[in-house]
C-alpha positions as CSV (number, residue, x, y, z in Angstrom):
1,M,1.1,49.9,-30.4
2,K,1.6,47.1,-32.8
3,L,4.6,45.8,-30.8
4,H,2.5,45.9,-27.7
5,K,-0.2,43.8,-29.4
6,V,2.3,41.3,-30.6
7,S,3.8,41.0,-27.2
8,S,0.4,40.5,-25.6
9,T,-0.3,37.7,-28.1
10,L,3.1,36.1,-27.3
11,I,2.4,36.3,-23.6
12,I,-1.0,34.6,-24.1
13,L,0.4,31.9,-26.3
14,T,3.2,31.3,-23.8
15,L,0.7,31.0,-20.9
16,L,-1.4,28.6,-22.9
17,F,1.7,26.5,-23.7
18,I,2.8,26.4,-20.1
19,A,-0.7,25.4,-19.0
20,G,-0.9,22.7,-21.6
21,C,2.5,21.3,-20.5
22,A,1.5,21.3,-16.9
23,D,-1.5,19.1,-17.5
24,N,0.0,15.8,-18.4
25,P,-2.5,13.3,-19.9
26,P,-3.5,10.2,-17.8
27,E,-2.9,6.7,-19.1
28,I,-4.9,3.5,-18.9
29,Y,-2.6,0.5,-18.6
30,Q,-5.1,-2.3,-18.2
31,A,-8.8,-3.0,-17.7
32,F,-10.4,-5.7,-15.7
33,W,-14.1,-6.5,-15.9
34,Q,-16.4,-9.2,-14.6
35,V,-20.2,-9.6,-14.9
36,N,-21.7,-10.6,-11.5
37,I,-25.2,-11.8,-10.6
38,F,-26.5,-9.6,-7.8
39,N,-29.2,-10.9,-5.4
40,N,-30.7,-7.8,-3.9
41,R,-32.1,-8.7,-0.5
42,E,-33.8,-5.3,-0.1
43,N,-36.2,-5.6,-3.1
44,S,-35.9,-9.3,-3.8
45,T,-34.6,-8.9,-7.3
46,T,-31.8,-10.8,-9.1
47,L,-30.0,-8.9,-11.8
48,P,-26.5,-8.8,-13.5
49,Q,-24.1,-6.1,-12.4
50,L,-20.7,-5.2,-13.8
51,S,-17.4,-4.9,-11.9
52,L,-15.0,-2.6,-13.8
53,F,-11.5,-1.6,-12.7
54,I,-8.8,0.1,-14.7
55,Q,-5.1,0.3,-13.9
56,V,-4.2,3.9,-14.3
57,H,-1.3,6.4,-14.2
58,D,-1.3,10.1,-14.1
59,P,2.0,12.1,-13.9
60,D,0.1,14.8,-11.9
61,G,-1.1,12.2,-9.3
62,L,-4.2,10.2,-8.8
63,E,-5.9,13.2,-7.2
64,D,-5.8,14.8,-10.6
65,L,-8.1,12.1,-12.1
66,D,-11.7,13.3,-12.3
67,E,-14.1,11.0,-14.3
68,I,-14.4,7.6,-15.9
69,Y,-16.9,7.0,-18.7
70,L,-17.9,3.5,-20.0
71,I,-19.6,4.0,-23.4
72,N,-21.4,1.5,-25.7
73,D,-22.1,3.4,-28.8
74,K,-24.2,0.7,-30.5
75,K,-26.5,0.2,-27.6
76,E,-26.5,3.9,-26.7
77,L,-25.5,3.2,-23.1
78,F,-23.0,5.0,-20.9
79,W,-22.0,5.1,-17.3
80,K,-20.1,7.9,-15.5
81,L,-18.0,7.4,-12.4
82,E,-16.7,10.4,-10.5
83,S,-13.6,10.4,-8.3
84,E,-15.8,10.8,-5.2
85,S,-17.6,7.5,-5.9
86,W,-15.1,5.2,-7.4
87,I,-13.1,2.6,-5.4
88,E,-9.3,2.9,-5.3
89,V,-7.3,-0.3,-4.9
90,T,-3.5,-0.7,-4.8
91,E,-2.2,-4.1,-5.8
92,D,1.5,-5.0,-6.2
93,G,2.2,-1.3,-6.1
94,E,-0.1,-0.5,-9.0
95,S,-3.2,1.8,-8.7
96,W,-6.6,0.6,-9.9
97,I,-9.9,2.6,-9.8
98,G,-13.4,1.5,-10.6
99,S,-16.7,0.2,-9.3
100,N,-18.5,-3.1,-8.5
101,T,-22.0,-1.7,-8.9
102,L,-22.6,-0.8,-12.6
103,S,-26.2,-1.7,-13.4
104,L,-28.2,-1.9,-16.6
105,P,-31.2,0.4,-17.1
106,H,-33.6,-2.5,-18.0
107,P,-33.8,-6.2,-17.0
108,S,-34.1,-7.3,-20.6
109,M,-30.6,-5.9,-21.5
110,D,-27.2,-7.5,-21.1
111,F,-23.6,-6.2,-20.9
112,T,-22.2,-8.0,-24.0
113,G,-20.7,-5.7,-26.6
114,E,-17.8,-3.3,-27.4
115,Y,-17.2,-0.4,-25.1
116,R,-15.0,2.7,-25.0
117,L,-13.3,3.5,-21.7
118,L,-12.7,7.2,-21.3
119,L,-10.6,8.5,-18.4
120,M,-10.6,12.3,-17.8
121,D,-8.4,14.4,-15.5
122,A,-9.3,17.7,-13.9
123,G,-7.7,19.7,-16.7
124,G,-9.7,18.0,-19.4
125,A,-6.9,15.7,-20.7
126,S,-8.0,12.2,-21.4
127,A,-7.1,8.6,-22.2
128,E,-9.2,6.0,-24.1
129,K,-9.2,2.3,-24.4
130,V,-11.6,-0.2,-26.1
131,I,-12.8,-3.3,-24.3
132,V,-15.1,-6.1,-25.4
133,I,-17.4,-7.7,-22.8
134,N,-18.5,-11.3,-23.5
135,Y,-20.1,-13.6,-21.0
136,S,-22.6,-16.4,-21.1
137,P,-25.9,-15.5,-19.3
138,T,-27.1,-18.2,-17.0
139,S,-30.4,-19.2,-15.4
140,F,-30.8,-17.3,-12.1
141,A,-32.9,-20.2,-10.8
142,E,-29.8,-22.5,-10.8
143,L,-27.8,-20.2,-8.6
144,N,-27.2,-20.7,-4.9
145,F,-26.4,-17.3,-3.3
146,P,-24.4,-17.0,-0.1
147,E,-26.2,-15.8,3.0
148,A,-25.0,-14.6,6.4
149,E,-26.2,-13.9,9.9
150,L,-24.8,-11.6,12.6
151,S,-24.8,-13.1,16.1
152,E,-22.7,-12.6,19.3
153,G,-20.2,-10.2,17.5
154,V,-19.6,-12.5,14.6
155,I,-20.6,-12.5,10.9
156,K,-21.2,-16.1,10.0
157,L,-22.0,-17.6,6.6
158,T,-25.2,-19.7,6.9
159,K,-25.5,-20.7,3.3
160,G,-22.8,-21.3,0.7
161,N,-22.1,-23.5,-2.3
162,G,-18.8,-25.2,-1.4
163,S,-16.5,-22.4,-2.3
164,K,-13.8,-21.3,0.1
165,E,-13.4,-17.8,-1.5
166,Y,-16.0,-15.5,0.0
167,I,-15.2,-11.7,0.4
168,L,-17.2,-9.1,2.3
169,W,-17.4,-5.7,0.8
170,I,-17.9,-3.3,3.7
171,Y,-19.7,0.1,3.3
172,G,-20.2,2.9,5.8
173,N,-23.7,4.3,6.4
174,D,-22.7,7.2,4.1
175,E,-22.6,4.6,1.3
176,S,-18.8,4.9,0.9
177,F,-16.8,1.7,0.2
178,R,-14.5,1.1,3.2
179,S,-12.8,-2.2,2.9
180,A,-12.8,-5.9,1.8
181,F,-12.4,-8.8,4.1
182,N,-11.9,-12.4,3.2
183,I,-14.3,-14.7,5.0
184,G,-12.9,-18.0,3.7
185,A,-13.0,-19.6,7.1
186,G,-16.8,-19.1,7.2
187,S,-16.9,-16.4,9.9
188,L,-15.5,-13.0,10.7
189,A,-15.4,-11.2,14.1
190,I,-16.9,-7.8,13.9
191,D,-14.2,-6.5,16.2
192,G,-11.7,-7.1,13.4
193,I,-13.7,-4.7,11.2
194,L,-14.1,-2.1,13.9
195,K,-10.4,-2.2,14.8
196,A,-9.5,-1.3,11.2
197,H,-12.4,1.2,10.9
198,A,-13.4,2.6,14.3
199,D,-15.8,5.0,12.8
200,L,-18.0,2.1,11.7
201,A,-18.9,1.3,15.4
202,N,-22.3,2.9,15.0
203,G,-23.2,0.8,11.9
204,F,-22.3,-0.4,8.5
205,Y,-23.6,-2.7,5.8
206,F,-21.9,-5.3,3.6
207,F,-22.3,-7.6,0.6
208,I,-20.9,-11.1,0.1
209,Y,-19.0,-11.7,-3.1
210,Q,-18.1,-15.2,-4.3
211,Q,-16.3,-16.2,-7.5
212,Q,-18.0,-19.1,-9.3
213,K,-15.7,-22.0,-9.9
214,E,-15.2,-22.7,-13.6
215,A,-17.4,-19.8,-14.6
216,D,-16.9,-16.3,-16.0
217,F,-19.1,-14.6,-13.4
218,G,-19.4,-14.0,-9.7
219,L,-22.2,-14.0,-7.2
220,I,-23.1,-11.0,-4.9
221,S,-25.7,-11.1,-2.1
222,G,-26.8,-8.3,0.2
223,P,-27.0,-5.9,1.7
224,F,-26.6,-7.2,5.3
225,F,-26.8,-4.6,8.0
226,Y,-24.9,-4.1,11.3
227,S,-26.5,-1.5,13.5
228,G,-23.9,-1.3,16.3
229,E,-26.4,-2.5,18.8
230,E,-25.2,-6.1,18.4
231,Q,-22.0,-5.2,20.2
232,K,-23.7,-3.6,23.2
């Protein structure tokens, strides 16, 4: 009886050891952040937003990653990103995950401060990294946000501020991020978007992103809507 009890314990410990070995912890290699000023055309508000992306590695594959937490202990703030909602980007063979739409809970607050980045995988293993966000708030009244119009199958910038680096962030009507397109020439044919994403033929919406020259923030304007009727 005693031998059986010891054997059962050994079996349990062995299984726990195997399970622990199978769940390799993820790693955070680098973190990129940028505070952007978002001109929300739906409710006529202008507020800061945070873009946050982390370069990650998981021996069990990216599909094993589950959640990202951004935590500011001093301000008692935290954001949670789940795998279904974050954006995946591959650059120079490296995998980055994150979001462009982290917002503050109140207009009087800002993003400056020290944060803990916590990356969790499906098995509960984690990686942590500390980042410090510093930026110089600016007067929104001084900003010149980009605008666009949709006409004859073309998205055309109608208002800019001299920059040649404008990027469209394309979202499906299910609110999922689909792609990014450079619109440095000032216009983009909608056919080019639909050829890459045929399922967007019935509609999509987009934001215009522009990096401010000699500044530590970007500008975002939107959303702009394409209904699908424009092509008919």
